[in-house]
N, C-alpha and C positions, 0 to 999 in steps of 0.2 A: 714685466719680464726681467728676471734677474740675470745679470751678466757675470760670467766667470773669468773676466779679464783680471790678471794679477798686476799689481802695481810694481814699479821698479824696485821699491823697497822690499816687497814680499819676495821677489825673485832674487834679489841680492842676499837677503838674510837666509833664504832657502839654500842658496849655493854655499854660503859660509857654514851653515849648519851641516850640510852634506859633507863638506870637507872635514869638519871637526869630528863628526860622528864616525866617519870612515877612519880617521886617525886613531880615535879611541878604540875602535874595534880591531884595527891592525896591531896596536900595542898589546891588547889582550890581557889586561890586568884583572881578569875576572875571577881568578882562582877556582875555575870550574873546568873540569875535563871536557864536559859535554859541549861547551861553547868555545874553548880555546882551540880545539882541533877542527872546528868547522871553518869553511871558507865562506864568509858572509860578505855580500856586496850591497851597498846602499845604492839603489837605483834612482830614487827620486825623493825630494823633500818638498812638501806642500805646506805653506804657512798661511794661517788664517789672516784676514785683513787687519785685525788688531794686534797681530804678532804674539798672541797669548797661547796659541796652540800650533804645534808642528807635527804633521803626519809624516812619518819616516817609513818609506817603503823599502824593504830589504828582501833579498833572496839568497838562498844557500845553494852551493854547488850540488849538494846532496838532495836538494828539494825537500828537506825536512822542515816542517812547520813548528816543531816543538820548541825551537829556540826563541820564538817570538815572545812567549810568556816570560822566559828568562830575561830577555832584553827589557821588557816592560817593568819587571821587578827591579832591575838594576839601573833604571833610568836616572837615578840620583847621581851615579858616576858620570854620566854624560852631561847632566845639568851643571855639575860642579866644574867640569872642564870648559863648558860653554861660558859660564859666568866668569871664569878666569881669562878667557881669550877674546870674547866679544864685548863690545861696548853697547849693551842693550839696557834699556830701563828695566825690562822684565825678561827673565829667562823663560822662554816658552815651555809649556807643558808638552812633553814629548810622548807621542803615541806611535809605537812601532807596529807596522802592519806587514803582512806577507804580500809581496808583489806577485800577483797571479798573471801578469802580462805574458811572461815567458811560457807558462803552461798553456795559456790561451793561444799563443802563436804556434806552439808545437801541435796543438789540437787541430788548428786550421791547416797547417802544413801536412799533417797526417791525412786529413780529409782530401786535400788537393792531390795527394799521391795515389789515392785509390783508383783502380782501373776504371771504375764506373764514371768517375769525374774526369779522369784523363781523356776519356773518349769524347767528352763534350767540349774539352778545351781545344 
């Protein structure tokens, strides 16, 4: 049975990556109108046990998923900043993913507000 318990190092590196990626997004030196005008939030960063991959979950206030492809294409900008600021042997490969947690929570909340369900609560 495989355990999904993260080590202290994974958690610490994940938090550092979250702050750095958020900082790069906030500065917004992408030279692209479609990304500079979006409000993007980094919700979670999950790092692999060998620290070679980092899954970065992001969400947009507009709930547009089109920016994910753009972020994955521009990940070299993020890696450059990470290499300059963090003392890591390897800069992890960054994989940007859309965080669907909020959509799922809204869906559940909508179901709970239905009259049919309210009657049972």
